[in-house]
KOLFIMI-289431 format. One line per field, with one value per residue (C-alpha): residue number from 1; residue in three letters; x negated, y, z negated. Coordinates in nm, 2 decimals. Each point is the difference from the previous one (the first is absolute). Layout:
REM KOLFIMI-289431
paba c(NUM ...) .
dofi c(ala ...) .
px c(X ...) .
py c(Y ...) .
pz c(Z ...) .
This chain:
REM KOLFIMI-289431
paba c(1 2 3 4 5 6 7 8 9 10 11 12 13 14 15 16 17 18 19 20 21 22 23 24 25 26 27 28 29 30 31 32 33 34 35 36 37 38 39 40 41 42 43 44 45 46 47 48 49 50 51 52 53 54 55 56 57 58 59 60 61 62 63 64 65 66 67 68 69 70 71 72 73 74 75 76 77 78 79 80 81 82 83 84 85 86 87 88 89 90 91 92 93 94 95 96 97 98 99 100 101 102 103 104 105 106 107 108 109 110 111 112 113 114 115 116 117 118 119 120 121 122 123 124 125 126 127 128 129 130 131 132 133 134 135 136 137 138 139 140 141 142 143 144 145 146 147 148 149 150 151 152 153 154 155 156 157 158 159 160 161 162 163 164 165 166 167 168 169 170 171 172 173 174 175 176 177 178 179 180 181 182 183 184 185 186 187 188 189 190 191 192 193 194 195 196 197 198 199 200 201 202 203 204 205 206 207 208 209 210 211 212 213 214 215 216 217 218 219 220 221 222 223 224 225 226 227 228 229 230 231 232 233 234 235 236 237 238 239 240 241 242 243 244 245 246 247 248 249 250 251 252 253 254 255 256 257 258 259 260 261 262 263 264 265 266 267 268 269) .
dofi c(met glu tyr arg his lys phe ile leu glu lys ile lys lys asn gly ser val asn val ile glu leu ala glu asp leu asn val ser asp met thr ile arg arg asp leu lys glu leu glu gln leu gly leu val cys arg phe his gly gly ala val gly ser arg arg arg ala his glu trp pro leu met thr arg gly val val asn gln lys gln lys glu ile ile gly arg tyr ala ser glu met ile val glu gly asp ser ile ala leu asp ile gly thr thr ala tyr gln ile ala lys asn ile glu his ile lys asn ile thr leu ile thr pro ser leu pro ile ala gln leu phe phe glu arg thr asp met arg leu ile leu pro gly gly ile val arg pro gly glu ser ser leu val gly glu met thr arg arg asn ile glu gln ile phe val asp arg leu phe ile ala ala gly gly val asp ile gln ala gly val thr glu phe asn met asp asp ala leu ile lys gln ala leu ile lys asn ala lys glu val ile leu ala val asp ala ser lys phe asp lys ile ser phe thr his val ala asp leu asn gln ile asp gln val ile thr asp ala pro pro pro glu glu leu arg gln phe phe lys gln asn gly ile ala val his ile ala leu asp met leu asp gly ser leu glu asn ser asn lys ser ala met gln lys) .
px c(-3.57 -0.23 0.00 0.13 0.29 0.09 -0.04 0.23 0.26 0.01 0.03 0.29 0.17 -0.06 0.11 0.20 -0.24 -0.36 -0.17 -0.30 -0.20 0.06 -0.09 -0.33 -0.08 0.09 -0.21 -0.28 0.02 0.11 0.35 -0.08 -0.08 0.33 0.20 -0.18 0.09 0.36 0.02 -0.15 0.27 0.28 -0.12 0.03 0.36 -0.09 0.06 0.17 -0.20 0.11 -0.17 -0.26 0.08 0.19 0.28 0.07 0.13 0.35 0.13 0.36 0.04 -0.05 0.11 -0.30 0.05 0.10 -0.34 -0.19 0.21 -0.08 -0.37 0.09 0.00 0.02 -0.13 0.25 0.29 -0.11 0.00 0.34 0.12 -0.11 0.16 0.33 0.02 0.00 0.33 0.17 0.12 0.18 0.36 -0.05 0.14 -0.23 -0.07 -0.35 -0.07 -0.22 -0.37 -0.32 0.07 0.32 -0.19 -0.24 0.30 0.14 -0.33 0.01 0.34 -0.03 -0.01 0.33 0.28 0.37 -0.02 0.22 -0.20 0.12 -0.26 -0.01 -0.36 -0.09 -0.35 0.15 0.27 -0.26 -0.17 0.32 0.13 -0.11 0.13 0.29 0.02 0.14 0.23 -0.13 0.22 -0.10 0.26 -0.05 -0.02 -0.26 -0.37 -0.19 -0.31 -0.34 0.16 0.18 0.29 0.37 0.19 0.33 0.37 0.03 -0.29 0.15 0.36 -0.12 -0.23 0.30 0.20 -0.26 -0.07 -0.34 -0.14 -0.32 -0.13 -0.37 -0.05 -0.31 -0.03 -0.18 0.01 0.12 0.06 0.21 0.19 0.02 0.04 -0.08 -0.08 -0.09 -0.17 0.28 0.37 0.12 -0.19 0.13 0.35 -0.07 -0.17 0.31 0.21 -0.20 0.00 0.39 0.06 -0.30 0.06 -0.37 -0.22 -0.37 -0.23 -0.33 -0.26 -0.38 -0.09 -0.10 0.38 0.06 0.05 0.03 0.30 0.07 0.24 0.35 0.18 0.07 0.12 -0.03 -0.23 0.28 0.12 -0.30 -0.01 -0.37 -0.31 -0.31 -0.33 -0.36 -0.09 0.18 0.21 -0.07 0.11 0.31 0.12 -0.09 0.20 0.30 -0.01 -0.02 0.30 0.21 -0.06 -0.19 -0.26 -0.33 -0.23 -0.37 -0.07 -0.38 0.08 0.08 -0.36 -0.06 0.30 0.34 0.32 0.12 -0.30 -0.01 0.37 -0.10 -0.18 0.28 0.12 0.35 0.25) .
py c(0.83 -0.10 0.18 -0.31 -0.02 0.36 -0.04 -0.31 0.18 0.30 -0.21 -0.19 0.34 0.12 -0.32 -0.21 -0.30 -0.11 -0.26 -0.18 -0.02 0.37 0.10 -0.19 0.17 0.34 -0.04 -0.22 -0.28 -0.37 -0.12 -0.17 0.32 0.16 -0.29 0.03 0.37 -0.07 -0.26 0.25 0.26 -0.25 -0.08 0.36 0.01 0.22 -0.22 -0.31 -0.24 -0.22 -0.23 0.24 0.32 0.19 0.25 0.24 -0.16 0.05 -0.14 -0.05 -0.12 0.30 0.03 0.06 0.10 -0.27 0.02 -0.03 -0.30 -0.17 -0.04 -0.08 -0.38 -0.04 -0.37 -0.09 0.16 -0.17 -0.35 0.07 0.11 -0.33 -0.20 0.18 -0.05 -0.36 0.01 0.16 -0.23 0.04 0.11 0.17 0.34 0.19 0.34 0.15 0.27 0.31 0.02 -0.17 -0.35 -0.02 0.12 -0.30 -0.23 0.15 -0.03 -0.37 -0.07 0.16 -0.35 -0.12 0.01 0.04 0.19 0.29 0.27 0.29 0.25 0.35 0.02 0.18 -0.14 -0.35 0.05 0.14 -0.34 -0.15 0.28 -0.19 -0.34 -0.15 -0.33 0.14 0.25 0.30 0.23 0.34 0.13 0.36 0.29 0.25 -0.05 0.02 0.21 -0.17 -0.34 -0.03 -0.18 0.06 0.13 0.17 -0.08 -0.10 -0.26 -0.14 -0.04 -0.15 -0.26 -0.10 -0.11 -0.26 -0.34 -0.18 -0.33 0.13 0.32 0.07 0.31 0.15 0.20 0.27 -0.20 -0.32 -0.01 -0.23 0.28 0.25 -0.26 0.10 0.36 0.25 0.33 0.19 0.01 0.02 -0.31 -0.18 0.06 -0.16 -0.30 -0.05 0.01 -0.27 -0.21 0.02 -0.20 -0.24 -0.37 -0.03 0.28 -0.06 0.24 0.03 0.18 -0.02 -0.06 0.35 0.08 -0.22 0.16 0.33 0.23 0.26 0.29 -0.14 -0.34 -0.22 -0.33 -0.23 -0.29 -0.25 0.13 -0.14 -0.35 -0.04 0.18 0.01 0.13 -0.04 -0.11 -0.16 0.26 0.07 -0.27 0.18 0.08 -0.36 -0.14 0.23 -0.11 -0.38 0.04 0.17 -0.24 0.26 -0.19 0.19 -0.07 0.09 0.09 -0.05 -0.37 0.02 0.05 -0.37 -0.15 0.03 0.17 -0.35 -0.08 0.35 -0.03 -0.30 0.24 0.25 0.04 -0.11 -0.07) .
pz c(-1.41 0.29 0.32 0.19 -0.24 0.06 0.38 -0.02 -0.20 0.22 0.31 -0.15 -0.08 0.34 0.20 -0.24 0.03 0.05 0.19 -0.15 0.34 0.08 -0.34 0.01 0.33 -0.13 -0.33 0.16 -0.25 0.03 0.00 -0.33 -0.16 0.12 -0.14 -0.33 0.00 0.07 -0.27 -0.25 0.11 -0.03 -0.35 -0.07 0.13 0.29 0.30 0.10 0.20 0.29 0.24 0.18 -0.16 -0.27 -0.06 -0.28 -0.33 -0.13 -0.32 0.16 0.36 0.24 0.36 0.22 0.36 0.25 0.18 -0.34 -0.11 0.33 -0.13 -0.36 -0.06 0.39 0.01 -0.26 0.18 0.34 -0.18 -0.16 0.34 0.16 -0.28 0.03 0.37 -0.04 -0.19 0.31 0.29 0.33 -0.05 -0.34 -0.09 -0.22 -0.15 -0.06 -0.23 0.05 -0.08 0.08 -0.13 0.20 0.31 -0.04 0.00 0.31 0.18 -0.07 0.14 0.34 0.16 -0.16 0.25 -0.05 -0.33 -0.12 -0.20 -0.18 -0.14 -0.12 0.10 0.33 0.01 -0.04 0.26 0.25 0.01 0.15 0.23 0.32 -0.13 0.23 -0.20 -0.34 -0.14 -0.18 -0.21 -0.12 -0.27 0.11 -0.26 -0.10 0.06 -0.32 0.10 -0.08 -0.06 0.36 -0.17 0.04 -0.31 -0.09 -0.03 0.37 -0.03 -0.32 0.15 0.31 -0.19 -0.22 0.32 0.08 -0.16 0.04 -0.08 -0.17 -0.12 -0.05 -0.23 -0.15 -0.33 -0.17 -0.33 -0.14 -0.38 -0.21 -0.17 0.28 0.28 0.36 0.02 0.28 0.03 0.18 -0.07 0.36 0.08 -0.32 0.12 0.33 -0.16 -0.22 0.30 0.17 -0.31 -0.02 0.32 0.02 -0.06 -0.12 -0.15 0.04 -0.19 0.19 -0.22 -0.06 -0.36 -0.08 -0.02 -0.29 -0.35 0.17 -0.01 0.27 0.00 0.05 -0.04 0.30 -0.14 -0.30 0.04 -0.01 0.33 0.16 0.15 0.08 -0.03 0.23 -0.14 0.02 -0.35 -0.30 -0.19 -0.36 -0.24 -0.12 0.35 0.10 -0.28 0.09 0.36 -0.10 -0.25 0.26 0.28 0.21 0.22 0.00 0.30 -0.02 0.36 -0.04 0.00 0.36 0.09 -0.12 0.17 0.16 -0.15 -0.08 -0.21 -0.17 -0.09 -0.22 -0.21 -0.04 -0.35 -0.01 -0.25) .
């Protein structure tokens, strides 16, 4: 194995992820050389590339720390967040899941007035602490270290008392047989409570989550009403969504037009 490959793997082991530009500077080579190295390491099954860098490879979906997940597929999550925000209008009651994709949705609804927002995510809630033109609900409970999310029986019971128009949830994995899955059982129980009382459940995930299975079950796919992602799902999943009347919105379409135009390309029943 080349020295550069060993250096890259050691840095991933230490930091959880690597950045192309930083690696090029550290190793005194071009960005193109680093991208070629990362491609070779991915072909060996040792890393998983994303735009601008890479993380360590896992055969099953693996929960990276919150800060690391923030840089994995960041651009895709930003676009998904922008797209999802266009589905929210003044007067809506919505629930936002935890995690980096939900955070991107939250960043894009800061201008929408007169909404009711419930979230178990402290980073998301913090975006709205100073708002006086909306209602923010934190369900209480135990703070999960490292994730800054609220979990536990108190959280679940409080969420079950609230009904919302739309729920936006993320996932660790999306698979036809396993359904929507998550890395952590505590988070999965909270997601299930959110799903229970939502009129519409919208799954917001980047395409890397398709055909992946995480640790624990959250929901069957037929409990989902719409999917927002950044690239078309694999054919088997696409057919399942179509046959079950689940609209699939490709958020990258938003770059070329409005939500109204991109909705025309949604795969519907």
